C-alpha positions as CSV (number, residue, x, y, z in Angstrom):
1,M,197.1,93.1,66.4
2,T,199.3,94.9,69.3
3,I,200.7,97.8,68.5
4,Q,204.4,96.4,68.3
5,E,203.1,93.8,65.6
6,V,201.9,97.0,63.9
7,I,205.3,98.9,64.5
8,D,206.9,95.6,63.6
9,L,205.1,96.2,59.8
10,I,206.3,99.8,59.8
11,E,209.6,99.1,60.8
12,D,210.0,96.7,57.8
13,F,209.1,99.3,55.5
14,A,211.1,102.0,57.1
15,P,213.6,100.8,59.6
16,L,214.8,103.1,62.5
17,S,218.2,102.9,61.5
18,Y,217.4,104.7,58.4
19,A,216.6,107.6,60.7
20,E,219.2,110.3,61.1
21,D,220.9,110.7,64.5
22,F,219.4,114.4,65.8
23,D,215.7,112.3,65.2
24,N,213.8,110.9,67.7
25,V,211.6,108.1,66.3
26,G,209.8,104.8,67.0
27,L,207.0,104.8,69.9
28,L,207.1,107.8,71.8
29,V,203.8,107.2,74.0
30,G,202.1,104.0,74.9
31,D,202.4,100.2,75.6
32,K,203.8,97.9,73.0
33,S,201.5,95.2,74.3
34,A,198.2,96.9,74.2
35,H,196.2,95.8,71.4
36,V,195.1,98.2,68.4
37,T,191.4,99.5,68.2
38,G,191.9,101.7,65.2
39,A,195.3,103.8,64.0
40,L,194.8,107.5,63.2
41,I,197.6,108.3,60.4
42,T,198.5,111.9,60.5
43,L,201.4,114.5,59.6
44,D,201.7,115.9,62.8
45,T,200.4,115.2,66.0
46,L,198.9,117.9,68.4
47,E,195.9,118.4,71.2
48,A,193.5,118.5,68.0
49,T,194.7,115.0,66.8
50,V,194.6,113.5,70.2
51,D,190.9,114.7,70.3
52,E,189.9,113.1,66.9
53,A,191.3,109.4,68.0
54,I,189.4,109.5,70.9
55,K,186.6,110.5,68.6
56,K,187.2,107.9,66.1
57,D,188.2,105.3,68.7
58,C,191.9,104.6,68.1
59,N,194.0,104.1,70.9
60,L,197.1,104.6,68.5
61,I,198.5,107.8,66.4
62,I,200.7,106.9,63.6
63,S,202.8,110.5,62.8
64,F,205.2,111.3,60.6
65,H,206.4,113.9,62.8
66,P,207.8,113.5,66.6
67,I,205.1,115.5,69.0
68,I,208.6,114.6,71.7
69,F,211.4,115.8,69.7
70,S,214.0,117.1,72.7
71,G,214.2,115.6,76.4
72,L,210.9,116.8,78.2
73,K,212.0,117.1,81.9
74,K,208.4,118.0,83.4
75,L,204.7,116.9,82.0
76,T,203.0,120.3,83.5
77,G,200.9,121.2,80.6
78,K,202.7,124.4,80.1
79,N,203.4,123.9,76.4
80,Y,201.6,122.3,73.1
81,V,203.7,119.5,73.4
82,E,203.1,118.5,77.0
83,R,199.7,118.9,77.0
84,T,199.4,116.5,73.8
85,V,201.4,113.9,75.9
86,L,199.3,114.2,78.7
87,K,196.2,113.8,77.2
88,A,197.2,111.2,75.5
89,I,198.6,109.4,78.6
90,K,194.9,110.1,80.1
91,N,193.3,108.8,77.7
92,D,195.6,105.6,76.7
93,I,196.5,106.4,73.4
94,A,199.7,105.3,72.0
95,I,201.9,107.8,69.6
96,Y,204.3,106.3,67.2
97,A,206.6,108.9,65.0
98,I,208.5,107.9,61.5
99,H,209.7,110.9,60.7
100,T,213.5,110.9,59.3
101,A,213.5,106.9,58.9
102,L,210.6,107.3,56.0
103,D,212.7,110.6,54.2
104,N,215.4,108.0,53.7
105,Q,213.5,105.2,52.3
106,Y,213.5,104.7,48.6
107,K,209.9,104.6,48.2
108,G,209.2,107.3,50.8
109,V,208.4,110.8,50.9
110,N,210.4,112.1,48.3
111,D,209.3,109.4,45.8
112,M,205.6,110.2,47.0
113,I,206.5,114.3,45.9
114,S,208.4,112.8,42.7
115,E,205.3,111.3,42.2
116,K,203.0,114.0,42.3
117,L,205.1,116.2,40.0
118,G,205.4,113.0,37.7
119,L,209.0,112.8,37.6
120,K,210.6,109.9,35.8
121,N,213.9,108.5,36.0
122,R,214.3,108.9,39.8
123,Q,217.4,108.7,42.1
124,I,218.0,109.3,45.8
125,L,219.6,112.7,45.7
126,I,222.2,112.0,48.4
127,P,223.0,108.6,48.9
128,R,223.2,107.3,52.1
129,K,226.6,106.2,53.5
130,D,227.9,103.7,55.9
131,S,225.0,101.6,55.2
132,I,226.0,98.5,53.3
133,K,228.0,95.5,54.8
134,K,229.7,92.5,53.1
135,L,229.5,88.9,54.6
136,T,231.8,86.4,53.4
137,T,231.6,82.7,54.7
138,F,232.9,79.3,53.9
139,V,230.5,76.9,53.2
140,P,231.3,72.5,52.2
141,I,230.9,72.7,48.7
142,K,227.6,70.5,49.0
143,N,226.0,72.7,51.5
144,A,226.5,75.9,49.4
145,D,223.1,76.0,47.5
146,E,221.1,75.6,51.2
147,V,223.6,78.4,52.8
148,R,223.1,81.2,50.1
149,K,219.7,80.5,49.5
150,A,218.9,81.1,53.5
151,L,221.2,84.4,52.9
152,F,219.3,85.3,49.9
153,D,215.7,84.6,52.2
154,A,217.1,87.0,55.0
155,G,217.4,90.2,52.3
156,G,221.4,89.7,51.4
157,G,222.4,89.5,47.9
158,S,220.2,92.2,46.6
159,I,221.9,95.4,45.0
160,G,219.5,98.1,43.7
161,N,217.1,96.4,40.8
162,Y,218.7,93.1,41.7
163,D,218.6,90.4,44.0
164,N,220.5,87.0,45.0
165,C,223.9,88.9,44.1
166,S,226.9,86.8,45.2
167,F,230.4,86.0,44.3
168,N,231.5,82.9,44.6
169,T,235.0,80.9,44.6
170,T,236.3,77.2,45.7
171,G,239.3,76.2,47.6
172,K,240.4,74.4,50.2
173,G,239.2,74.6,54.0
174,S,241.5,72.6,56.9
175,F,240.5,72.7,60.5
176,K,241.3,70.6,63.6
177,G,238.5,70.1,66.6
178,N,239.5,70.1,70.3
179,E,238.5,67.4,72.8
180,E,235.7,69.5,73.7
181,S,234.7,70.1,70.3
182,N,232.0,67.9,68.5
183,P,232.4,68.3,64.4
184,V,230.0,67.6,61.6
185,I,232.9,66.6,59.3
186,G,236.1,64.9,59.9
187,E,237.2,63.5,63.3
188,K,237.9,65.8,66.8
189,G,241.5,66.3,67.1
190,E,242.4,65.4,63.5
191,V,243.6,68.3,60.8
192,H,240.7,67.7,58.1
193,F,240.5,69.2,54.9
194,E,237.4,70.2,53.0
195,E,236.6,71.5,49.7
196,E,234.8,74.4,50.4
197,V,232.9,77.3,48.5
198,Q,233.4,81.0,49.9
199,I,230.6,82.6,49.4
200,G,230.7,87.1,49.7
201,I,227.4,88.9,49.7
202,T,226.2,92.5,50.6
203,Y,223.4,93.7,52.7
204,P,221.8,96.4,54.1
205,V,222.8,97.3,58.0
206,H,220.0,96.8,59.4
207,L,219.4,93.1,58.1
208,E,222.5,92.2,60.1
209,A,220.8,90.0,62.8
210,R,218.5,88.7,60.5
211,I,221.6,87.5,57.9
212,L,223.5,86.2,60.6
213,K,220.7,84.1,62.0
214,N,219.9,82.2,59.0
215,L,223.7,81.9,58.6
216,F,224.0,80.1,61.8
217,T,220.7,77.8,61.0
218,S,221.6,76.8,57.4
219,H,225.1,76.3,58.0
220,P,226.4,72.4,59.2
221,Y,229.9,73.6,61.1
222,E,229.6,73.4,64.5
223,E,231.6,76.5,64.5
224,V,230.8,78.7,61.5
225,A,233.6,80.9,59.9
226,Y,232.7,84.3,58.6
227,E,234.0,87.7,58.4
228,I,232.3,91.3,58.0
229,H,233.2,94.4,56.3
230,S,231.5,97.5,56.4
231,L,231.9,99.3,52.7
232,E,232.1,102.7,51.6
233,N,229.8,102.4,49.1
234,K,227.2,104.8,48.9
235,N,223.5,103.2,48.8
236,Q,221.9,104.5,46.0
237,H,218.5,103.3,47.1
238,L,218.6,105.2,50.6
239,G,219.2,108.6,51.3
240,M,217.5,112.5,51.7
241,G,216.1,113.6,48.7
242,M,215.4,112.1,44.8
243,V,215.7,113.8,41.4
244,G,214.1,113.2,38.4
245,E,212.9,114.0,35.0
246,L,209.6,115.6,33.8
247,E,208.0,113.7,30.5
248,E,208.9,117.0,28.6
249,A,210.6,120.3,29.5
250,I,208.3,123.0,30.4
251,D,208.3,126.9,31.2
252,E,209.5,128.3,34.6
253,K,206.6,130.0,35.7
254,D,203.9,127.1,34.2
255,F,206.2,124.5,36.1
256,L,205.9,126.4,39.1
257,K,201.6,127.0,38.8
258,N,201.4,123.4,38.5
259,V,203.2,123.0,42.1
260,K,201.0,125.4,43.4
261,E,197.9,123.6,42.3
262,V,199.2,120.4,43.2
263,F,200.7,120.8,46.7
264,G,198.3,123.5,47.4
265,C,200.8,126.3,48.6
266,G,199.2,129.5,49.3
267,C,202.4,130.7,47.8
268,I,205.6,130.2,46.3
269,R,208.9,131.4,47.4
270,H,211.6,130.8,44.8
271,S,215.0,132.7,43.5
272,K,215.3,134.6,40.4
273,L,213.9,132.7,37.0
274,L,216.2,132.0,35.0
275,H,214.1,132.0,31.8
276,K,214.9,128.3,30.4
277,P,213.4,125.3,30.4
278,V,212.4,122.5,33.3
279,K,213.2,119.5,32.9
280,K,215.0,118.0,35.7
281,V,213.8,118.5,39.3
282,A,215.0,117.7,42.3
283,V,213.0,117.8,45.8
284,L,213.4,117.2,49.5
285,G,210.4,117.2,51.4
286,G,210.7,119.4,54.5
287,S,213.7,121.4,55.7
288,G,216.2,121.1,52.5
289,A,218.9,124.2,52.6
290,F,221.4,121.6,53.5
291,A,220.8,119.9,49.9
292,I,221.2,123.2,47.4
293,D,224.6,122.4,46.4
294,N,223.7,118.3,46.2
295,A,220.8,119.7,43.8
296,I,223.0,122.0,41.5
297,A,226.1,119.2,41.3
298,A,222.7,116.7,40.1
299,G,222.2,119.1,37.3
300,A,218.8,119.8,38.2
301,D,216.5,122.9,36.8
302,I,215.4,124.0,39.7
303,F,214.8,122.4,43.5
304,I,211.7,122.0,45.6
305,T,212.0,122.2,49.2
306,A,211.6,124.3,52.0
307,D,212.0,126.1,55.3
308,L,215.0,128.3,53.2
309,K,216.2,131.5,54.5
310,Y,216.8,135.0,53.1
311,H,220.5,133.8,52.2
312,D,219.9,130.7,51.1
313,F,218.5,132.1,47.6
314,Y,221.3,133.4,47.2
315,K,222.9,129.7,46.7
316,A,220.7,129.6,43.6
317,G,222.6,132.0,41.6
318,E,222.6,131.3,38.2
319,K,222.4,127.2,38.2
320,L,218.9,126.8,38.9
321,V,215.7,128.1,40.5
322,L,215.1,127.3,44.4
323,A,211.7,127.0,45.3
324,D,210.1,127.0,48.7
325,I,206.8,125.4,48.6
326,G,206.0,125.4,52.6
327,H,206.9,122.1,55.4
328,Y,203.4,121.3,55.3
329,E,202.5,121.4,51.8
330,S,205.8,119.2,51.2
331,E,205.3,116.8,53.4
332,Q,201.3,116.5,53.3
333,F,200.9,113.3,51.1
334,T,203.3,111.0,53.8
335,K,200.4,110.0,55.3
336,N,198.4,108.8,52.6
337,L,201.6,107.0,51.9
338,L,201.5,105.1,55.6
339,Y,198.5,104.6,55.1
340,S,198.2,103.0,51.6
341,F,200.6,100.9,52.7
342,L,199.8,99.5,55.9
343,S,196.1,99.2,54.5
344,K,197.5,96.3,52.3
345,K,198.8,94.8,55.2
346,I,196.1,95.2,57.8
347,S,192.5,94.8,57.9
348,S,191.8,93.3,61.5
349,F,191.3,97.2,62.8
350,A,190.3,100.5,60.8
351,L,192.9,102.8,59.0
352,I,191.8,106.1,59.7
353,L,193.1,109.1,57.7
354,A,193.2,112.1,59.9
355,D,190.9,115.2,59.0
356,T,192.9,117.3,61.3
357,N,194.7,120.3,59.4
358,T,197.7,120.3,61.4
359,N,199.9,123.1,59.2
360,P,200.7,126.3,61.7
361,I,201.2,128.5,59.0
362,N,198.0,131.0,57.5
363,Y,198.5,132.8,54.3
364,L,196.3,135.8,53.6
């Protein structure tokens, strides 16, 4: 397989359009047309990670965090970013990063955290806006089933746990082709009336090109009439963070001790304990201070995240417990998630979980 073919698999699972605007995702280093000898899957790409890739004959590193985040003006090896990139280039190793595209994926980073904590009834904590569109088209009655199926096959008409969703009404359409036209139905230069079905479906933004391709190839008309509207609806299966429930309520200290054990935390910094059982839990891997108010609004008893600052802990008040388990610790299982997904899709070369510990923080 080529690097691009591997990228296609990853982005079918977590499209780059899911990523936040500030992020730097995709192929950061390397030739997408190169054939893959092996892929090393890691949380971070550092010099040591590149060394491991060289040792294990992997010419592709699939990383959660991007090694290149802001612009590089020079490549002189003066810092760890430049040294890592230079070493990868010298050894023909490509680097691909997925980051917030996987953060926003329903079955992504936060679902993995929730799975480790045993949370049930999971929902997105901050559903994504501006990610759903609506397509309306008009089709002759006899062709409606074929066009509708083509739209469904492209991923249209999926709403949460349901698919093949559409709204259909019948009516009469009219048209008249000019001298340059080649109408499938009716005659050029004559007004024609046709019994049609108006088909309406919703679809995620990243599928638009595929949806339109299937519309145009399945529709019988020379000129396809259609409308596209952006919806204000929040996407309940796309967004940051997750909230769910434990099977049974548990004491705060016992819950935090379990979290510390599951995630191998050197320590957990937390706000004042409220001395009430924990049942509803909100999670957000990585830096999650921006979601404190969302966790409170969701009625969570505790919010598991990382990188909380001194004043962030005051925001907990008497409403919930804030727990900072560490950035690396909260996202460490992400590479396992990527490995599990890709191993079901790829058998033509080795997929290897990186052994290199890239956590920059140590504890006494």
